[in-house]
Backbone bond lengths (Angstrom), bond angles and torsions (degrees), N, CA, C in turn:
res aa  C-N    CA-C-N  psi(-1)  N-CA   C-N-CA  omega(-1)  CA-C   N-CA-C  phi
1 M - - - 1.458 - - 1.533 108.78 -
2 S 1.311 116.31 137.96 1.458 122.92 179.15 1.527 110.49 -63.87
3 E 1.312 116.10 155.38 1.463 120.95 176.75 1.525 111.68 -71.70
4 T 1.329 116.42 -24.01 1.462 121.45 -179.23 1.514 109.47 -115.85
5 Y 1.306 115.69 133.29 1.466 121.94 177.37 1.512 107.07 -109.11
6 H 1.316 116.53 136.03 1.461 121.73 -178.51 1.514 108.49 -137.84
7 V 1.329 116.54 134.50 1.462 120.83 179.43 1.527 108.54 -151.96
8 H 1.314 116.99 152.72 1.465 122.06 174.93 1.528 108.47 -105.81
9 L 1.317 117.28 142.51 1.472 121.83 -178.88 1.526 113.05 -49.16
10 D 1.332 116.20 -41.64 1.462 120.08 -175.62 1.523 114.04 -72.51
11 S 1.335 117.49 -10.84 1.462 119.76 -178.33 1.531 113.45 -97.60
12 V 1.325 117.08 0.48 1.464 121.14 -178.39 1.526 109.54 -107.09
13 D 1.320 116.30 122.34 1.464 121.15 178.51 1.525 110.99 -71.79
14 A 1.332 114.58 154.60 1.469 120.29 173.39 1.522 108.71 -66.11
15 V 1.332 115.89 148.48 1.459 121.22 177.95 1.527 108.09 -66.54
16 P 1.328 117.70 124.67 1.470 119.68 179.59 1.531 111.40 -77.08
17 G 1.330 115.48 155.16 1.455 120.91 171.94 1.508 116.20 81.83
18 L 1.339 118.31 7.00 1.462 120.06 177.50 1.524 107.55 -93.87
19 G 1.326 116.66 104.96 1.454 119.96 -174.56 1.507 113.36 -130.11
20 P 1.331 115.79 -178.21 1.463 122.11 -177.94 1.532 113.95 -57.01
21 D 1.336 117.14 -30.55 1.465 119.51 -179.91 1.529 111.82 -65.80
22 Q 1.346 116.97 -17.49 1.460 122.25 177.46 1.529 111.90 -110.79
23 G 1.341 117.29 10.33 1.460 120.89 177.11 1.512 115.70 92.28
24 W 1.332 118.21 7.12 1.468 122.87 -179.32 1.525 106.99 -103.76
25 V 1.325 117.84 97.84 1.465 122.53 -171.46 1.529 110.12 -112.33
26 G 1.351 116.84 115.81 1.460 121.33 175.70 1.516 114.00 64.49
27 M 1.312 116.79 34.06 1.463 119.87 -177.44 1.523 110.89 -138.05
28 T 1.326 115.49 157.70 1.458 121.46 173.20 1.525 108.10 -122.26
29 V 1.326 115.81 147.45 1.457 121.56 -176.33 1.527 109.33 -131.47
30 Q 1.312 115.99 134.73 1.457 122.01 173.68 1.525 108.49 -116.70
31 F 1.332 117.59 131.12 1.458 122.43 169.91 1.525 105.38 -93.79
32 L 1.322 117.00 106.93 1.460 121.86 -175.17 1.530 111.74 -85.92
33 I 1.325 115.77 -39.89 1.464 121.94 176.48 1.519 107.50 -131.75
34 D 1.322 116.73 126.81 1.460 122.23 173.52 1.525 107.31 -159.64
35 N 1.309 116.98 -174.15 1.453 119.99 -178.75 1.521 111.75 -64.28
36 A 1.330 116.69 -44.67 1.466 120.45 -175.40 1.531 112.27 -64.70
37 K 1.321 117.93 -40.08 1.466 121.01 -176.20 1.526 113.18 -86.09
38 A 1.334 115.90 -43.53 1.460 119.53 -169.43 1.527 114.40 -119.51
39 G 1.322 117.66 -3.86 1.456 119.97 -177.75 1.518 113.31 77.72
40 S 1.330 117.05 17.59 1.460 121.00 177.89 1.527 109.81 -61.21
41 R 1.325 116.70 143.75 1.463 119.60 -179.68 1.520 113.26 -107.82
42 H 1.336 118.43 -22.39 1.465 119.95 -174.24 1.526 113.24 -139.67
43 F 1.336 117.35 19.62 1.460 118.63 -168.81 1.522 110.38 -154.01
44 V 1.327 115.87 140.89 1.464 122.61 170.77 1.521 106.62 -129.12
45 F 1.336 116.15 139.53 1.457 122.59 -178.68 1.518 107.25 -132.08
46 G 1.334 117.52 131.77 1.450 118.90 -176.37 1.511 114.27 -151.59
47 R 1.329 113.76 -179.16 1.461 121.97 177.25 1.518 107.95 -132.31
48 A 1.328 115.92 137.32 1.468 121.75 175.57 1.520 108.18 -124.44
49 R 1.337 115.10 136.01 1.462 121.42 178.15 1.529 107.66 -121.48
50 F 1.330 115.12 130.20 1.453 122.82 -176.98 1.522 109.57 -112.12
51 A 1.310 116.53 119.23 1.465 121.25 -179.20 1.526 110.59 -62.33
52 P 1.349 116.61 155.57 1.464 118.94 173.70 1.527 110.24 -60.33
53 G 1.319 114.30 154.17 1.467 118.64 177.99 1.509 111.80 87.92
54 P 1.300 117.30 -150.02 1.469 118.56 -176.16 1.534 111.79 -76.33
55 S 1.318 116.00 92.19 1.458 120.54 174.07 1.521 107.69 -135.76
56 E 1.333 115.49 143.04 1.455 118.77 -178.15 1.525 111.17 -167.16
57 H 1.318 113.67 159.32 1.458 121.01 166.13 1.526 103.80 -108.31
58 Q 1.305 115.45 105.85 1.457 121.59 -171.81 1.528 111.68 -63.80
59 W 1.355 114.74 166.63 1.460 121.82 -179.28 1.528 110.05 -49.99
60 H 1.322 115.76 126.36 1.457 122.14 178.97 1.528 108.43 -156.14
61 R 1.324 116.19 174.73 1.459 119.82 174.48 1.522 110.23 -148.81
62 H 1.333 114.02 164.08 1.458 122.90 177.66 1.527 106.50 -124.53
63 K 1.293 117.27 109.80 1.469 120.00 -179.95 1.518 112.50 -72.82
64 G 1.339 117.20 -15.96 1.459 119.99 -176.73 1.512 115.10 -111.65
65 A 1.352 118.38 12.13 1.468 118.08 -177.35 1.524 111.76 -157.70
66 E 1.330 114.13 149.06 1.458 121.23 166.56 1.521 106.51 -86.44
67 E 1.347 116.21 158.93 1.463 119.05 -179.97 1.516 110.31 -136.10
68 F 1.333 115.45 140.40 1.458 121.08 172.15 1.516 108.30 -127.08
69 A 1.319 115.91 157.13 1.462 120.85 176.39 1.521 109.53 -147.90
70 L 1.318 115.14 141.52 1.461 123.07 172.35 1.519 106.24 -114.35
71 I 1.315 117.36 120.24 1.465 121.34 176.53 1.526 106.67 -76.80
72 T 1.329 116.51 117.67 1.465 120.79 -175.91 1.521 112.77 -104.51
73 K 1.332 116.49 -14.58 1.462 120.00 -177.40 1.518 108.36 -156.39
74 G 1.323 116.62 138.55 1.460 121.30 174.55 1.519 113.40 80.11
75 E 1.330 113.38 -156.35 1.466 120.72 -178.22 1.519 108.48 -153.08
76 G 1.312 114.97 168.71 1.460 118.59 179.78 1.505 111.98 179.14
77 I 1.319 114.27 -160.00 1.455 122.55 179.24 1.526 107.56 -120.98
78 A 1.337 116.05 122.67 1.460 120.67 172.26 1.522 107.06 -87.07
79 L 1.312 116.21 123.71 1.452 122.04 177.49 1.519 107.23 -90.26
80 D 1.326 117.42 125.71 1.456 121.40 -175.94 1.516 109.17 -144.18
81 G 1.354 116.66 113.96 1.462 118.79 -174.86 1.512 107.83 63.33
82 D 1.307 117.19 -118.61 1.462 121.50 173.07 1.525 111.15 -111.59
83 N 1.331 116.75 16.04 1.462 121.88 -177.61 1.514 111.42 -101.55
84 E 1.322 115.63 152.22 1.451 123.28 174.06 1.521 107.26 -120.32
85 I 1.325 116.85 117.49 1.452 122.64 -172.89 1.525 109.40 -115.05
86 P 1.348 118.61 117.26 1.465 120.03 176.74 1.537 110.37 -64.41
87 V 1.344 116.61 133.16 1.462 121.81 179.38 1.523 109.66 -136.02
88 K 1.336 114.83 159.19 1.471 120.68 178.98 1.514 108.26 -145.63
89 A 1.327 116.15 173.78 1.467 121.54 179.80 1.524 109.96 -50.54
90 G 1.323 115.22 131.24 1.459 121.56 -178.87 1.515 113.24 102.13
91 D 1.323 118.24 -16.12 1.464 121.27 179.43 1.521 110.91 -82.02
92 V 1.330 115.62 145.64 1.461 123.45 177.79 1.521 108.33 -115.74
93 I 1.321 115.60 139.04 1.464 122.90 -178.31 1.527 107.64 -124.24
94 F 1.336 117.35 141.86 1.456 121.85 175.08 1.522 108.74 -132.37
95 H 1.324 116.58 131.35 1.461 122.88 177.08 1.518 108.48 -118.98
96 R 1.313 116.28 125.84 1.462 120.55 178.28 1.531 110.44 -68.16
97 Q 1.299 115.67 157.92 1.460 122.68 178.78 1.530 109.98 -54.35
98 G 1.329 115.87 128.13 1.460 121.59 177.81 1.517 115.23 84.09
99 A 1.337 118.94 -4.11 1.468 121.53 -179.07 1.529 110.54 -77.57
100 W 1.325 116.29 139.02 1.466 120.86 174.87 1.518 108.33 -69.84
101 H 1.338 116.62 134.65 1.461 120.02 -178.88 1.530 109.81 -159.87
102 G 1.328 115.60 173.02 1.457 122.70 177.66 1.514 109.35 178.07
103 F 1.322 116.15 -169.29 1.461 121.00 -179.60 1.517 109.28 -153.03
104 R 1.318 116.30 144.05 1.462 122.32 178.64 1.534 109.02 -133.13
105 N 1.343 117.48 126.35 1.466 121.70 173.98 1.528 107.28 -75.67
106 T 1.320 116.60 128.36 1.468 120.30 -177.76 1.524 113.41 -101.27
107 S 1.329 117.66 -1.37 1.462 120.44 -179.14 1.526 111.08 -93.70
108 A 1.313 115.69 134.21 1.465 120.85 176.70 1.529 111.24 -83.46
109 T 1.340 117.70 -11.31 1.462 120.41 -174.23 1.529 114.78 -124.24
110 E 1.346 118.39 -16.09 1.463 120.12 -175.54 1.525 112.10 -121.15
111 E 1.314 114.77 142.89 1.463 121.21 173.82 1.529 109.33 -71.00
112 A 1.323 116.25 147.84 1.464 121.66 169.23 1.523 106.90 -111.45
113 E 1.321 115.37 147.16 1.455 120.25 -179.57 1.519 109.40 -138.65
114 M 1.337 114.94 142.80 1.455 119.22 174.55 1.528 110.13 -136.95
115 I 1.312 114.19 146.44 1.451 122.49 168.67 1.527 104.30 -101.31
116 W 1.321 117.06 130.12 1.460 120.72 -172.37 1.526 110.82 -137.41
117 G 1.305 115.24 165.71 1.454 119.91 176.38 1.509 111.77 -155.27
118 W 1.333 113.96 156.02 1.467 121.64 172.48 1.514 107.77 -114.47
119 A 1.293 117.19 135.58 1.457 122.47 173.58 1.527 108.00 -110.41
120 G 1.329 116.00 135.14 1.455 120.76 178.98 1.511 114.08 102.03
121 A 1.329 116.97 -1.95 1.463 121.20 179.60 1.526 108.18 -147.98
122 S 1.328 116.41 151.32 1.459 119.71 -178.55 1.531 112.71 -114.98
123 S 1.346 116.13 8.63 1.463 120.74 178.83 1.526 109.32 -158.85
124 K 1.317 115.36 165.10 1.468 120.67 176.55 1.525 110.04 -60.48
125 E 1.314 116.52 -38.15 1.465 120.76 -179.19 1.530 111.12 -65.61
126 E 1.333 117.40 -44.06 1.463 120.93 178.51 1.523 111.90 -66.92
127 A 1.327 116.80 -37.90 1.464 120.10 179.82 1.518 110.52 -64.68
128 G 1.336 115.64 -30.25 1.463 119.10 -174.49 1.516 107.98 77.83
129 Y 1.274 116.47 147.70 1.462 119.94 179.57 1.515 107.58 -148.33
130 E 1.309 115.49 120.51 1.454 121.02 179.15 1.529 108.56 -130.97
131 L 1.298 116.20 119.49 1.462 122.12 177.57 1.521 108.43 -84.32
132 R 1.320 117.14 136.11 1.461 121.55 178.90 1.524 108.62 -65.92
133 D 1.336 117.51 133.63 1.462 122.23 -177.39 1.518 112.97 -58.87
134 T 1.312 115.82 -44.30 1.457 119.48 -179.26 1.527 108.53 -117.92
135 P 1.344 116.05 99.35 1.474 119.05 -179.59 1.521 111.20 -55.90
136 R 1.315 114.58 138.61 1.471 121.46 177.32 1.512 108.00 -96.86
137 S 1.310 117.23 151.29 1.463 118.91 176.70 1.506 110.70 -121.17
């Protein structure tokens, strides 16, 4: 494997199998850098796109990773702990390891997009993923 990994956003397929039963509602996710693609050992970097209308990544947590996100398009609500924080393009969000969090697109007409990453894990499995039993609104 090369020391440098290079990829273009348009050449990476959305992760298959992420659906509403796992808290991924009306959204697509790309893993741009992870262990499988780039040989990363402690980091995952991705993009999530949220369709207009009712789309969200429901309350969940990662026991094995911290998470950050940069809102690059649109606006929405960052779910953090039991708080709902209005965010828009240009805002940065950070969730500590194990903290309950999520995101909801609040626009009925515009897509929301975020660039995100996990620190401390190189895959979804290592990050851990736990959906909250009773989603909060």
